[in-house]
VOGU-372994 format. One record per residue (C-alpha): residue in three letters; x, y, z; residue number from 1. Coordinates in steps of 0.02 Angstrom, whole numbers, always signed. Layout:
N
+-----+--------+--------+--------+-----+
:  aa :      X :      Y :      Z :   i :
+-----+--------+--------+--------+-----+
: ALA :      X :      Y :      Z : NUM :
...
+-----+--------+--------+--------+-----+
***
This chain:
304
+-----+--------+--------+--------+-----+
:  aa :      X :      Y :      Z :   i :
+-----+--------+--------+--------+-----+
: UNK :  +5851 :  +1983 :  +5614 :   1 :
: UNK :  +5738 :  +2147 :  +5669 :   2 :
: UNK :  +5602 :  +2201 :  +5618 :   3 :
: UNK :  +5507 :  +2367 :  +5627 :   4 :
: UNK :  +5425 :  +2326 :  +5775 :   5 :
: UNK :  +5598 :  +2263 :  +5880 :   6 :
: UNK :  +5665 :  +2440 :  +5808 :   7 :
: UNK :  +5528 :  +2530 :  +5887 :   8 :
: UNK :  +5541 :  +2430 :  +6069 :   9 :
: UNK :  +5718 :  +2398 :  +6097 :  10 :
: UNK :  +5773 :  +2264 :  +6216 :  11 :
: UNK :  +5803 :  +2311 :  +6398 :  12 :
: UNK :  +5791 :  +2250 :  +6571 :  13 :
: UNK :  +5621 :  +2284 :  +6597 :  14 :
: UNK :  +5592 :  +2178 :  +6438 :  15 :
: UNK :  +5678 :  +2039 :  +6494 :  16 :
: UNK :  +5599 :  +2028 :  +6672 :  17 :
: UNK :  +5420 :  +2036 :  +6588 :  18 :
: UNK :  +5467 :  +1890 :  +6464 :  19 :
: UNK :  +5527 :  +1777 :  +6611 :  20 :
: UNK :  +5394 :  +1828 :  +6729 :  21 :
: UNK :  +5555 :  +1851 :  +6852 :  22 :
: UNK :  +5440 :  +1965 :  +6969 :  23 :
: UNK :  +5311 :  +1812 :  +6993 :  24 :
: UNK :  +5433 :  +1679 :  +7029 :  25 :
: UNK :  +5575 :  +1781 :  +7091 :  26 :
: UNK :  +5505 :  +1839 :  +7258 :  27 :
: UNK :  +5622 :  +1975 :  +7281 :  28 :
: UNK :  +5755 :  +1860 :  +7286 :  29 :
: UNK :  +5805 :  +1848 :  +7111 :  30 :
: UNK :  +5819 :  +1992 :  +6971 :  31 :
: UNK :  +5903 :  +2056 :  +6822 :  32 :
: UNK :  +6046 :  +2181 :  +6838 :  33 :
: UNK :  +6092 :  +2307 :  +6731 :  34 :
: UNK :  +6217 :  +2209 :  +6649 :  35 :
: UNK :  +6076 :  +2073 :  +6613 :  36 :
: UNK :  +6126 :  +1968 :  +6723 :  37 :
: UNK :  +6041 :  +1852 :  +6831 :  38 :
: UNK :  +6070 :  +1905 :  +7023 :  39 :
: UNK :  +6008 :  +1837 :  +7179 :  40 :
: UNK :  +5976 :  +1923 :  +7337 :  41 :
: UNK :  +5975 :  +1793 :  +7469 :  42 :
: UNK :  +5909 :  +1897 :  +7617 :  43 :
: UNK :  +5824 :  +2009 :  +7481 :  44 :
: UNK :  +5843 :  +2190 :  +7530 :  45 :
: UNK :  +5911 :  +2166 :  +7681 :  46 :
: UNK :  +6086 :  +2077 :  +7623 :  47 :
: UNK :  +6215 :  +2058 :  +7476 :  48 :
: UNK :  +6170 :  +2023 :  +7297 :  49 :
: UNK :  +6251 :  +1881 :  +7231 :  50 :
: UNK :  +6290 :  +1893 :  +7022 :  51 :
: UNK :  +6239 :  +1716 :  +6959 :  52 :
: UNK :  +6376 :  +1761 :  +6807 :  53 :
: UNK :  +6524 :  +1768 :  +6918 :  54 :
: UNK :  +6468 :  +1622 :  +7008 :  55 :
: UNK :  +6469 :  +1513 :  +6851 :  56 :
: UNK :  +6648 :  +1590 :  +6796 :  57 :
: UNK :  +6718 :  +1541 :  +6976 :  58 :
: UNK :  +6663 :  +1362 :  +6945 :  59 :
: UNK :  +6735 :  +1370 :  +6784 :  60 :
: UNK :  +6887 :  +1419 :  +6853 :  61 :
: UNK :  +6887 :  +1267 :  +6966 :  62 :
: UNK :  +6861 :  +1151 :  +6839 :  63 :
: UNK :  +6706 :  +1106 :  +6891 :  64 :
: UNK :  +6601 :   +998 :  +6778 :  65 :
: UNK :  +6415 :  +1076 :  +6716 :  66 :
: UNK :  +6273 :  +1082 :  +6765 :  67 :
: UNK :  +6303 :  +1124 :  +6939 :  68 :
: UNK :  +6175 :  +1157 :  +7081 :  69 :
: UNK :  +6210 :  +1314 :  +7167 :  70 :
: UNK :  +6128 :  +1331 :  +7342 :  71 :
: UNK :  +6083 :  +1483 :  +7442 :  72 :
: UNK :  +6065 :  +1430 :  +7607 :  73 :
: UNK :  +6000 :  +1613 :  +7667 :  74 :
: UNK :  +5832 :  +1606 :  +7569 :  75 :
: UNK :  +5772 :  +1473 :  +7656 :  76 :
: UNK :  +5833 :  +1538 :  +7830 :  77 :
: UNK :  +5749 :  +1718 :  +7782 :  78 :
: UNK :  +5597 :  +1617 :  +7721 :  79 :
: UNK :  +5571 :  +1543 :  +7904 :  80 :
: UNK :  +5600 :  +1712 :  +7980 :  81 :
: UNK :  +5467 :  +1792 :  +7885 :  82 :
: UNK :  +5364 :  +1675 :  +7906 :  83 :
: UNK :  +5381 :  +1686 :  +8118 :  84 :
: UNK :  +5360 :  +1862 :  +8087 :  85 :
: UNK :  +5199 :  +1863 :  +7994 :  86 :
: UNK :  +5117 :  +1714 :  +8084 :  87 :
: UNK :  +5176 :  +1775 :  +8252 :  88 :
: UNK :  +5273 :  +1621 :  +8277 :  89 :
: UNK :  +5453 :  +1575 :  +8326 :  90 :
: UNK :  +5505 :  +1421 :  +8240 :  91 :
: UNK :  +5686 :  +1379 :  +8200 :  92 :
: UNK :  +5667 :  +1282 :  +8048 :  93 :
: UNK :  +5557 :  +1187 :  +7930 :  94 :
: UNK :  +5528 :  +1037 :  +8056 :  95 :
: UNK :  +5450 :  +1162 :  +8181 :  96 :
: UNK :  +5373 :  +1247 :  +8039 :  97 :
: UNK :  +5292 :  +1076 :  +8001 :  98 :
: UNK :  +5255 :  +1030 :  +8185 :  99 :
: UNK :  +5171 :  +1215 :  +8227 : 100 :
: UNK :  +4986 :  +1207 :  +8270 : 101 :
: UNK :  +4961 :  +1381 :  +8368 : 102 :
: UNK :  +4922 :  +1512 :  +8224 : 103 :
: UNK :  +4788 :  +1614 :  +8319 : 104 :
: UNK :  +4914 :  +1762 :  +8302 : 105 :
: UNK :  +4907 :  +1762 :  +8099 : 106 :
: UNK :  +4866 :  +1920 :  +8002 : 107 :
: UNK :  +4778 :  +1882 :  +7847 : 108 :
: UNK :  +4799 :  +2030 :  +7779 : 109 :
: UNK :  +4994 :  +2028 :  +7784 : 110 :
: UNK :  +5070 :  +2014 :  +7626 : 111 :
: UNK :  +5188 :  +1872 :  +7685 : 112 :
: UNK :  +5045 :  +1768 :  +7727 : 113 :
: UNK :  +4946 :  +1801 :  +7571 : 114 :
: UNK :  +5108 :  +1763 :  +7464 : 115 :
: UNK :  +5131 :  +1612 :  +7558 : 116 :
: UNK :  +4945 :  +1562 :  +7540 : 117 :
: UNK :  +4939 :  +1587 :  +7357 : 118 :
: UNK :  +5119 :  +1485 :  +7323 : 119 :
: UNK :  +5048 :  +1343 :  +7398 : 120 :
: UNK :  +4876 :  +1338 :  +7344 : 121 :
: UNK :  +4966 :  +1345 :  +7167 : 122 :
: UNK :  +5088 :  +1199 :  +7199 : 123 :
: UNK :  +4926 :  +1107 :  +7251 : 124 :
: UNK :  +4822 :  +1165 :  +7125 : 125 :
: UNK :  +4941 :  +1100 :  +7011 : 126 :
: UNK :  +4970 :   +937 :  +7074 : 127 :
: UNK :  +4777 :   +893 :  +7073 : 128 :
: UNK :  +4740 :   +931 :  +6909 : 129 :
: UNK :  +4902 :   +857 :  +6838 : 130 :
: UNK :  +4853 :   +701 :  +6931 : 131 :
: UNK :  +4658 :   +694 :  +6889 : 132 :
: UNK :  +4714 :   +725 :  +6691 : 133 :
: UNK :  +4847 :   +586 :  +6682 : 134 :
: UNK :  +4726 :   +454 :  +6765 : 135 :
: UNK :  +4571 :   +515 :  +6672 : 136 :
: UNK :  +4677 :   +532 :  +6517 : 137 :
: UNK :  +4740 :   +343 :  +6535 : 138 :
: UNK :  +4559 :   +278 :  +6554 : 139 :
: UNK :  +4471 :   +397 :  +6456 : 140 :
: UNK :  +4565 :   +468 :  +6323 : 141 :
: UNK :  +4414 :   +545 :  +6195 : 142 :
: UNK :  +4316 :   +656 :  +6322 : 143 :
: UNK :  +4339 :   +840 :  +6366 : 144 :
: UNK :  +4398 :   +882 :  +6530 : 145 :
: UNK :  +4307 :  +1027 :  +6628 : 146 :
: UNK :  +4408 :  +1033 :  +6767 : 147 :
: UNK :  +4299 :  +1076 :  +6944 : 148 :
: UNK :  +4136 :  +1191 :  +6937 : 149 :
: UNK :  +4187 :  +1358 :  +7016 : 150 :
: UNK :  +4081 :  +1470 :  +7074 : 151 :
: UNK :  +4066 :  +1647 :  +6998 : 152 :
: UNK :  +4063 :  +1721 :  +7177 : 153 :
: UNK :  +4225 :  +1658 :  +7207 : 154 :
: UNK :  +4318 :  +1686 :  +7042 : 155 :
: UNK :  +4412 :  +1845 :  +7101 : 156 :
: UNK :  +4509 :  +1743 :  +7211 : 157 :
: UNK :  +4560 :  +1609 :  +7100 : 158 :
: UNK :  +4678 :  +1671 :  +6979 : 159 :
: UNK :  +4810 :  +1552 :  +7024 : 160 :
: UNK :  +4707 :  +1409 :  +7029 : 161 :
: UNK :  +4637 :  +1425 :  +6846 : 162 :
: UNK :  +4815 :  +1483 :  +6814 : 163 :
: UNK :  +4861 :  +1299 :  +6887 : 164 :
: UNK :  +4733 :  +1215 :  +6795 : 165 :
: UNK :  +4741 :  +1291 :  +6629 : 166 :
: UNK :  +4877 :  +1166 :  +6562 : 167 :
: UNK :  +4777 :  +1005 :  +6610 : 168 :
: UNK :  +4568 :  +1057 :  +6566 : 169 :
: UNK :  +4504 :  +1080 :  +6399 : 170 :
: UNK :  +4377 :  +1191 :  +6445 : 171 :
: UNK :  +4322 :  +1268 :  +6620 : 172 :
: UNK :  +4153 :  +1283 :  +6704 : 173 :
: UNK :  +4076 :  +1394 :  +6796 : 174 :
: UNK :  +3916 :  +1405 :  +6894 : 175 :
: UNK :  +3838 :  +1586 :  +6916 : 176 :
: UNK :  +3813 :  +1602 :  +7089 : 177 :
: UNK :  +3815 :  +1773 :  +7182 : 178 :
: UNK :  +3812 :  +1826 :  +7339 : 179 :
: UNK :  +3672 :  +1945 :  +7302 : 180 :
: UNK :  +3515 :  +1842 :  +7238 : 181 :
: UNK :  +3485 :  +1996 :  +7114 : 182 :
: UNK :  +3649 :  +1983 :  +7028 : 183 :
: UNK :  +3637 :  +1781 :  +7018 : 184 :
: UNK :  +3539 :  +1808 :  +6867 : 185 :
: UNK :  +3643 :  +1944 :  +6768 : 186 :
: UNK :  +3786 :  +1890 :  +6681 : 187 :
: UNK :  +3956 :  +1971 :  +6721 : 188 :
: UNK :  +4048 :  +2000 :  +6551 : 189 :
: UNK :  +4200 :  +2064 :  +6629 : 190 :
: UNK :  +4230 :  +1925 :  +6772 : 191 :
: UNK :  +4191 :  +1788 :  +6625 : 192 :
: UNK :  +4319 :  +1877 :  +6498 : 193 :
: UNK :  +4445 :  +1882 :  +6634 : 194 :
: UNK :  +4436 :  +1700 :  +6658 : 195 :
: UNK :  +4446 :  +1659 :  +6483 : 196 :
: UNK :  +4595 :  +1784 :  +6479 : 197 :
: UNK :  +4693 :  +1679 :  +6622 : 198 :
: UNK :  +4645 :  +1530 :  +6550 : 199 :
: UNK :  +4631 :  +1542 :  +6383 : 200 :
: UNK :  +4498 :  +1400 :  +6379 : 201 :
: UNK :  +4318 :  +1387 :  +6322 : 202 :
: UNK :  +4183 :  +1409 :  +6461 : 203 :
: UNK :  +4056 :  +1304 :  +6506 : 204 :
: UNK :  +3904 :  +1387 :  +6618 : 205 :
: UNK :  +3862 :  +1238 :  +6736 : 206 :
: UNK :  +3732 :  +1206 :  +6854 : 207 :
: UNK :  +3623 :  +1353 :  +6812 : 208 :
: UNK :  +3445 :  +1396 :  +6833 : 209 :
: UNK :  +3313 :  +1547 :  +6848 : 210 :
: UNK :  +3165 :  +1498 :  +6973 : 211 :
: UNK :  +3008 :  +1559 :  +6997 : 212 :
: UNK :  +2882 :  +1559 :  +7133 : 213 :
: UNK :  +2743 :  +1429 :  +7165 : 214 :
: UNK :  +2608 :  +1407 :  +7309 : 215 :
: UNK :  +2699 :  +1298 :  +7408 : 216 :
: UNK :  +2873 :  +1374 :  +7379 : 217 :
: UNK :  +2875 :  +1567 :  +7349 : 218 :
: UNK :  +3054 :  +1563 :  +7351 : 219 :
: UNK :  +3159 :  +1467 :  +7264 : 220 :
: UNK :  +3364 :  +1434 :  +7288 : 221 :
: UNK :  +3434 :  +1580 :  +7235 : 222 :
: UNK :  +3283 :  +1687 :  +7234 : 223 :
: UNK :  +3122 :  +1682 :  +7128 : 224 :
: UNK :  +3040 :  +1781 :  +7011 : 225 :
: UNK :  +2844 :  +1807 :  +7031 : 226 :
: UNK :  +2793 :  +1710 :  +6853 : 227 :
: UNK :  +2874 :  +1585 :  +6727 : 228 :
: UNK :  +2870 :  +1696 :  +6586 : 229 :
: UNK :  +2957 :  +1820 :  +6685 : 230 :
: UNK :  +3097 :  +1689 :  +6743 : 231 :
: UNK :  +3091 :  +1628 :  +6568 : 232 :
: UNK :  +3136 :  +1803 :  +6503 : 233 :
: UNK :  +3279 :  +1831 :  +6619 : 234 :
: UNK :  +3347 :  +1665 :  +6585 : 235 :
: UNK :  +3338 :  +1719 :  +6392 : 236 :
: UNK :  +3430 :  +1881 :  +6418 : 237 :
: UNK :  +3577 :  +1796 :  +6529 : 238 :
: UNK :  +3584 :  +1649 :  +6381 : 239 :
: UNK :  +3591 :  +1797 :  +6249 : 240 :
: UNK :  +3735 :  +1894 :  +6344 : 241 :
: UNK :  +3834 :  +1751 :  +6385 : 242 :
: UNK :  +3819 :  +1674 :  +6202 : 243 :
: UNK :  +3881 :  +1840 :  +6130 : 244 :
: UNK :  +4058 :  +1805 :  +6202 : 245 :
: UNK :  +4152 :  +1701 :  +6089 : 246 :
: UNK :  +4238 :  +1586 :  +6217 : 247 :
: UNK :  +4067 :  +1517 :  +6264 : 248 :
: UNK :  +4010 :  +1340 :  +6212 : 249 :
: UNK :  +3876 :  +1278 :  +6309 : 250 :
: UNK :  +3760 :  +1289 :  +6481 : 251 :
: UNK :  +3710 :  +1145 :  +6587 : 252 :
: UNK :  +3512 :  +1140 :  +6680 : 253 :
: UNK :  +3536 :  +1143 :  +6872 : 254 :
: UNK :  +3397 :  +1022 :  +6914 : 255 :
: UNK :  +3283 :   +912 :  +6831 : 256 :
: UNK :  +3156 :   +885 :  +6949 : 257 :
: UNK :  +3105 :   +982 :  +7094 : 258 :
: UNK :  +3207 :   +954 :  +7252 : 259 :
: UNK :  +3123 :  +1035 :  +7410 : 260 :
: UNK :  +3254 :  +1099 :  +7545 : 261 :
: UNK :  +3165 :  +1155 :  +7708 : 262 :
: UNK :  +3086 :  +1336 :  +7656 : 263 :
: UNK :  +3162 :  +1343 :  +7489 : 264 :
: UNK :  +3133 :  +1255 :  +7327 : 265 :
: UNK :  +3283 :  +1181 :  +7202 : 266 :
: UNK :  +3168 :  +1199 :  +7061 : 267 :
: UNK :  +3166 :  +1091 :  +6910 : 268 :
: UNK :  +3079 :  +1067 :  +6756 : 269 :
: UNK :  +2969 :   +949 :  +6833 : 270 :
: UNK :  +2869 :   +935 :  +6977 : 271 :
: UNK :  +2906 :   +781 :  +7113 : 272 :
: UNK :  +2731 :   +695 :  +7053 : 273 :
: UNK :  +2795 :   +694 :  +6876 : 274 :
: UNK :  +2713 :   +847 :  +6796 : 275 :
: UNK :  +2786 :   +975 :  +6711 : 276 :
: UNK :  +2814 :  +1160 :  +6706 : 277 :
: UNK :  +2723 :  +1168 :  +6552 : 278 :
: UNK :  +2737 :  +1358 :  +6517 : 279 :
: UNK :  +2929 :  +1358 :  +6571 : 280 :
: UNK :  +2974 :  +1201 :  +6459 : 281 :
: UNK :  +2904 :  +1276 :  +6313 : 282 :
: UNK :  +2989 :  +1437 :  +6342 : 283 :
: UNK :  +3154 :  +1339 :  +6365 : 284 :
: UNK :  +3109 :  +1249 :  +6209 : 285 :
: UNK :  +3085 :  +1414 :  +6093 : 286 :
: UNK :  +3232 :  +1498 :  +6190 : 287 :
: UNK :  +3357 :  +1353 :  +6158 : 288 :
: UNK :  +3303 :  +1348 :  +5970 : 289 :
: UNK :  +3332 :  +1504 :  +5936 : 290 :
: UNK :  +3510 :  +1506 :  +6031 : 291 :
: UNK :  +3527 :  +1341 :  +5916 : 292 :
: UNK :  +3512 :  +1437 :  +5760 : 293 :
: UNK :  +3609 :  +1592 :  +5811 : 294 :
: UNK :  +3751 :  +1473 :  +5849 : 295 :
: UNK :  +3741 :  +1368 :  +5711 : 296 :
: UNK :  +3646 :  +1438 :  +5571 : 297 :
: UNK :  +3525 :  +1311 :  +5560 : 298 :
: UNK :  +3389 :  +1224 :  +5670 : 299 :
: UNK :  +3413 :  +1101 :  +5775 : 300 :
: UNK :  +3353 :   +962 :  +5650 : 301 :
: UNK :  +3469 :  +1053 :  +5512 : 302 :
: UNK :  +3367 :  +1169 :  +5417 : 303 :
: UNK :  +3439 :  +1323 :  +5372 : 304 :
+-----+--------+--------+--------+-----+
***
């Protein structure tokens, strides 16, 4: 039954391509023709087009029983040739590909190379997350799975991994970690929004801290602000921005106790001798209380 939206947007070939996402998995080897039939291009643009409907009708005319398996030998051959061209190799077949060890001539900007890499990573990621999910659920069915902790500096290159992980996780954990220290304590709204759009999952901020300078360690890991209050102000602003997004569910602090690393300090809330950073603890308690009230409409003791 058609509604007004259907009448305004009539079904066409591009609609079918979009619905079945054929450009993603078809890799120019499969498409939909003007008649609405799925077609195969075993050599992509360089060869003939095979209408799958014609193949099915031919199979029927020969009395073959369905389902049937249709093989396109030329697709595998064409893929090997494309890999040889892109990677600067001369592999005769799949066995040669598996045995090859010299990849010095690989052009990492070549579309075939990047396409193969993404496809391979997707397969590995899907199997990895499925295996982890299934085994965890067997042993611990009642807890949430947040998958891996992704570094924010890498999110732009992880679309395929995030898509592969989404069916097998309950949420996504992101560690704010930027190549430029000044950006490490800024909430990148567009970046986090994109992850939420790709996965459809809530997001947990993981392993996050805003450091301040101490007499012994003027430089903390990922930079330091001059005072405890300044660092707390920056932390409060990050949380305020982050929890303004509907998908944000929590934040996990990096380090409880100081951990010196050569010339920098991985800073905690407590010094190595057991003394807390009093001002920081006070400020964090205030910040978290306000955030709790904002999120739940009551204070941590349940009072409105």
